[in-house]
Short mmCIF file of the C-alpha atoms (twelve columns), coordinates in Angstrom:
data_MODEL
# 
_entry.id   MODEL 
# 
loop_
_atom_site.group_PDB 
_atom_site.id 
_atom_site.type_symbol 
_atom_site.label_atom_id 
_atom_site.label_alt_id 
_atom_site.label_comp_id 
_atom_site.label_asym_id 
_atom_site.label_seq_id 
_atom_site.Cartn_x 
_atom_site.Cartn_y 
_atom_site.Cartn_z 
_atom_site.pdbx_PDB_model_num 
ATOM 1  C CA . MET A 1  16.421  -37.485 -9.312 1 
ATOM 2  C CA . THR A 2  19.357  -34.697 -8.318 1 
ATOM 3  C CA . PRO A 3  18.343  -32.007 -5.838 1 
ATOM 4  C CA . ASN A 4  17.445  -28.699 -7.827 1 
ATOM 5  C CA . PRO A 5  19.863  -26.132 -5.678 1 
ATOM 6  C CA . ASN A 6  16.352  -23.775 -6.897 1 
ATOM 7  C CA . ALA A 7  13.970  -25.863 -4.395 1 
ATOM 8  C CA . ALA A 8  11.268  -24.386 -2.864 1 
ATOM 9  C CA . PHE A 9  12.999  -23.877 0.382  1 
ATOM 10 C CA . LYS A 10 15.329  -21.602 -0.952 1 
ATOM 11 C CA . PRO A 11 13.819  -18.099 -1.093 1 
ATOM 12 C CA . GLY A 12 14.228  -15.442 -4.151 1 
ATOM 13 C CA . LYS A 13 16.043  -12.227 -2.849 1 
ATOM 14 C CA . THR A 14 13.858  -9.501  -2.907 1 
ATOM 15 C CA . SER A 15 14.439  -5.730  -2.843 1 
ATOM 16 C CA . ALA A 16 14.810  -3.180  -0.208 1 
ATOM 17 C CA . SER A 17 12.166  -1.099  -2.446 1 
ATOM 18 C CA . GLU A 18 9.715   -4.599  -2.310 1 
ATOM 19 C CA . LYS A 19 10.573  -5.338  1.515  1 
ATOM 20 C CA . ALA A 20 9.685   -1.378  1.975  1 
ATOM 21 C CA . ALA A 21 6.431   -1.814  0.402  1 
ATOM 22 C CA . ALA A 22 5.354   -5.061  2.258  1 
ATOM 23 C CA . THR A 23 5.593   -3.268  5.379  1 
ATOM 24 C CA . ASP A 24 4.036   -0.572  4.354  1 
ATOM 25 C CA . HIS A 25 1.133   -2.206  2.830  1 
ATOM 26 C CA . THR A 26 1.048   -4.410  6.429  1 
ATOM 27 C CA . ALA A 27 1.256   -1.277  8.934  1 
ATOM 28 C CA . ARG A 28 -1.263  0.791   6.558  1 
ATOM 29 C CA . ALA A 29 -3.760  -2.568  6.707  1 
ATOM 30 C CA . ILE A 30 -3.390  -2.865  10.269 1 
ATOM 31 C CA . VAL A 31 -4.233  0.939   11.123 1 
ATOM 32 C CA . ALA A 32 -7.109  1.177   8.913  1 
ATOM 33 C CA . ALA A 33 -8.125  -2.054  10.538 1 
ATOM 34 C CA . GLU A 34 -7.693  -0.065  13.967 1 
ATOM 35 C CA . LYS A 35 -9.545  2.769   12.698 1 
ATOM 36 C CA . VAL A 36 -12.591 0.559   11.931 1 
ATOM 37 C CA . ALA A 37 -12.406 -1.327  15.605 1 
ATOM 38 C CA . ARG A 38 -12.342 2.501   16.764 1 
ATOM 39 C CA . ASP A 39 -15.508 4.251   14.882 1 
ATOM 40 C CA . LYS A 40 -17.335 0.802   15.590 1 
ATOM 41 C CA . LYS A 41 -16.449 1.263   19.637 1 
ATOM 42 C CA . THR A 42 -17.459 5.020   18.992 1 
ATOM 43 C CA . GLU A 43 -20.825 4.464   17.673 1 
ATOM 44 C CA . LYS A 44 -21.934 1.671   20.178 1 
ATOM 45 C CA . LEU A 45 -20.816 4.132   22.616 1 
ATOM 46 C CA . LYS A 46 -22.848 6.816   21.074 1 
ATOM 47 C CA . ALA A 47 -25.724 4.552   21.032 1 
ATOM 48 C CA . MET A 48 -25.513 3.722   24.528 1 
ATOM 49 C CA . ARG A 49 -25.425 6.841   25.741 1 
ATOM 50 C CA . LEU A 50 -28.452 8.192   23.489 1 
ATOM 51 C CA . GLU A 51 -30.281 5.178   25.049 1 
ATOM 52 C CA . ARG A 52 -29.450 6.361   28.235 1 
ATOM 53 C CA . ALA A 53 -30.359 9.768   28.113 1 
ATOM 54 C CA . ALA A 54 -33.669 8.845   26.574 1 
ATOM 55 C CA . ALA A 55 -34.453 6.567   29.553 1 
ATOM 56 C CA . GLU A 56 -33.711 9.261   32.445 1 
ATOM 57 C CA . PRO A 57 -36.638 11.532  32.602 1 
ATOM 58 C CA . ALA A 58 -35.904 15.302  31.872 1 
ATOM 59 C CA . ALA A 59 -34.505 17.096  35.195 1 
ATOM 60 C CA . GLU A 60 -36.743 20.406  35.601 1 
ATOM 61 C CA . VAL A 61 -34.508 23.550  35.926 1 
ATOM 62 C CA . VAL A 62 -35.580 24.796  39.232 1 
ATOM 63 C CA . PRO A 63 -35.344 29.116  39.300 1 
ATOM 64 C CA . SER A 64 -33.299 29.676  42.142 1 
ATOM 65 C CA . LYS A 65 -34.200 32.592  44.974 1 
ATOM 66 C CA . PRO A 66 -32.234 35.421  44.339 1 
ATOM 67 C CA . SER A 67 -29.617 35.777  47.030 1 
ATOM 68 C CA . ARG A 68 -30.106 39.091  49.342 1 
ATOM 69 C CA . LYS A 69 -27.267 41.715  49.435 1 
ATOM 70 C CA . SER A 70 -26.570 42.847  52.657 1 
ATOM 71 C CA . PRO A 71 -27.160 46.716  52.814 1 
ATOM 72 C CA . LYS A 72 -24.036 48.610  52.543 1 
ATOM 73 C CA . SER A 73 -23.393 51.021  55.150 1 
# 
């Protein structure tokens, strides 16, 4: 059996547009995955914040005494 020069170890040539499309696709996939992770984290933190706010007793607003102004001379 003679070796074939077009064997599996020789990759075919790809055009610049194919390389750019592959890079673009990969970059968009990474950005989308990061967005999903960020949104998931935001939702988790929001739920924790609301849970903590519900657990705290509501702070009552105590009206402060009006400050006295010194009489003008």
